[in-house]
C-alpha positions in Angstrom: -13.5 19.3 -59.0 -12.1 20.3 -55.6 -15.3 22.0 -54.7 -17.3 18.8 -55.4 -15.1 16.8 -53.2 -15.3 19.4 -50.5 -19.1 19.4 -50.7 -19.2 15.6 -50.4 -16.7 15.6 -47.4 -18.7 18.0 -45.3 -21.9 16.0 -45.1 -19.8 12.8 -44.7 -17.9 14.2 -41.8 -21.1 15.4 -40.1 -22.6 11.9 -40.4 -19.4 10.4 -39.0 -19.5 12.8 -36.1 -23.1 11.8 -35.2 -22.4 8.1 -35.3 -19.2 8.6 -33.2 -21.3 10.4 -30.5 -23.8 7.5 -30.5 -21.0 4.9 -30.2 -19.5 6.6 -27.2 -23.0 6.9 -25.7 -22.7 10.6 -24.9 -25.5 11.9 -27.1 -28.3 9.7 -28.3 -31.3 11.7 -29.3 -34.6 10.6 -27.9 -33.3 8.2 -25.3 -35.0 8.8 -21.9 -34.1 5.6 -20.1 -30.8 3.8 -19.5 -31.0 0.0 -18.8 -28.6 -1.8 -16.5 -28.4 -5.6 -16.4 -26.4 -8.4 -14.8 -26.6 -11.6 -12.8 -26.6 -12.6 -9.1 -25.2 -16.0 -8.4 -24.2 -18.2 -5.4 -20.6 -19.6 -5.4 -20.0 -22.3 -2.9 -16.3 -22.9 -2.0 -17.1 -26.3 -0.3 -17.5 -27.8 -3.8 -14.6 -29.2 -5.9 -12.7 -26.7 -8.0 -14.6 -27.5 -11.2 -18.0 -27.2 -9.5 -16.8 -24.0 -7.7 -15.7 -22.2 -10.8 -18.4 -23.4 -13.2 -21.2 -24.6 -10.9 -22.6 -21.4 -9.5 -26.3 -21.3 -8.9 -28.6 -18.3 -9.6 -30.1 -16.5 -6.7 -33.8 -15.6 -7.1 -34.6 -12.3 -5.2 -30.9 -11.1 -4.8 -31.1 -7.4 -4.4 -28.8 -5.1 -6.4 -28.8 -1.3 -6.1 -27.7 1.6 -8.3 -26.5 4.9 -6.9 -25.8 7.9 -9.2 -24.1 11.1 -8.2 -24.0 14.6 -9.8 -20.8 16.5 -10.7 -20.5 17.6 -7.0 -20.6 14.0 -5.7 -24.1 14.4 -4.3 -26.5 11.4 -4.6 -29.2 12.3 -7.1 -30.6 8.8 -7.8 -31.0 5.5 -6.0 -32.9 2.5 -7.0 -32.8 -1.3 -6.4 -34.0 -4.4 -8.2 -34.3 -8.1 -7.4 -33.0 -10.9 -9.6 -35.3 -13.4 -11.3 -35.2 -17.2 -11.2 -32.2 -17.2 -13.5 -30.4 -14.7 -11.4 -30.8 -11.8 -13.9 -31.6 -8.3 -12.9 -32.6 -5.4 -15.1 -33.1 -1.8 -14.0 -34.3 1.1 -15.9 -32.9 4.5 -14.9 -34.3 7.8 -16.1 -31.7 9.7 -18.1 -32.9 13.0 -16.8 -33.2 13.7 -13.0 -34.6 17.0 -11.9 -34.0 18.4 -15.3 -30.4 17.5 -15.4 -28.9 14.8 -17.6 -27.6 11.8 -15.7 -24.0 10.9 -16.5 -23.8 7.0 -16.6 -20.1 7.0 -15.5 -21.2 8.5 -12.2 -23.5 5.5 -11.3 -22.4 2.7 -9.0 -24.0 -0.7 -9.0 -23.5 -3.1 -6.0 -25.0 -6.0 -4.0 -27.5 -5.2 -1.3 -28.9 -8.5 0.1 -29.6 -12.2 -0.6 -32.7 -14.1 0.5 -30.9 -17.4 0.2 -30.7 -19.1 3.6 -27.1 -20.3 3.3 -25.7 -18.3 0.4 -26.0 -14.7 1.8 -22.4 -13.4 2.3 -21.6 -10.9 -0.5 -18.2 -11.2 -2.2 -16.2 -8.6 -4.0 -15.8 -10.7 -7.2 -16.7 -8.3 -10.0 -17.0 -5.5 -7.4 -20.2 -6.8 -5.6 -19.3 -5.1 -2.3 -17.4 -2.0 -3.3 -19.5 -1.5 -6.4 -18.9 -1.1 -10.1 -19.1 2.1 -12.1 -20.9 1.9 -15.4 -18.5 1.6 -18.3 -17.8 4.5 -20.6 -19.5 2.8 -23.6 -22.9 1.0 -23.3 -22.9 -2.7 -24.2 -26.0 -2.4 -26.3 -26.8 0.7 -28.4 -29.7 0.1 -30.8 -32.2 2.7 -31.9 -33.6 4.1 -28.6 -32.2 1.3 -26.4 -29.1 2.1 -24.3 -28.1 -0.8 -22.1 -25.1 -1.4 -19.8 -24.5 -5.1 -19.2 -22.5 -5.6 -16.0 -20.7 -8.8 -14.9 -21.9 -11.4 -12.5 -22.1 -10.6 -8.8 -21.5 -13.4 -6.3 -22.7 -14.3 -2.9 -21.1 -17.2 -0.9 -21.8 -19.3 2.2 -20.6 -18.3 5.7 -18.1 -21.2 5.6 -16.4 -19.6 2.6 -16.3 -16.0 3.9 -12.9 -14.7 4.9 -13.0 -13.3 8.4 -12.3 -9.6 8.9 -8.9 -8.6 10.3 -8.9 -8.9 14.1 -12.0 -11.1 14.2 -11.8 -14.3 16.1 -14.0 -17.3 15.8 -13.6 -19.1 19.1 -16.2 -21.6 20.3 -16.3 -19.9 23.6 -16.4 -16.3 24.7 -13.3 -15.1 26.5 -13.1 -11.9 28.4 -10.3 -10.2 30.2 -11.5 -11.0 33.7 -11.3 -14.8 33.6 -9.1 -16.4 36.3 -7.5 -19.2 34.3 
């Protein structure tokens, strides 16, 4: 009786181990491409609070980049993508670069540029300026699809941008040699 139970537990534990690896996203046999997705939006601070928080507009053509490094912090992959009419971007990254397996946790996604005439100042909401590392677990893991869904990155208008430390915004240019 104990032998039967043991014979049933061994295959069950092996199956559980395989599904655990797939859930973590470390080993998924046959997957050659990792998909990254998210949104690029414009957030205008000149609107009322309700419009500001819920009324962001998608930016078509907002450029987002992904940079991946190896275990010695050397850049091994760089790509960029532009958002569509709804502000969505979707990048496909090869899982194997130069014969080595890419570690998704070593990839950083960030804002690059906005084609919008007035909404073109990147913000650090959701890590748009500093970048966001891919999470440990993928958002979607289905058959041979591995996708990481990132948050929404925001641009804002120059009026809403916080000036850098030490930066002045005078209407005239002062220099040290004036005689006033």
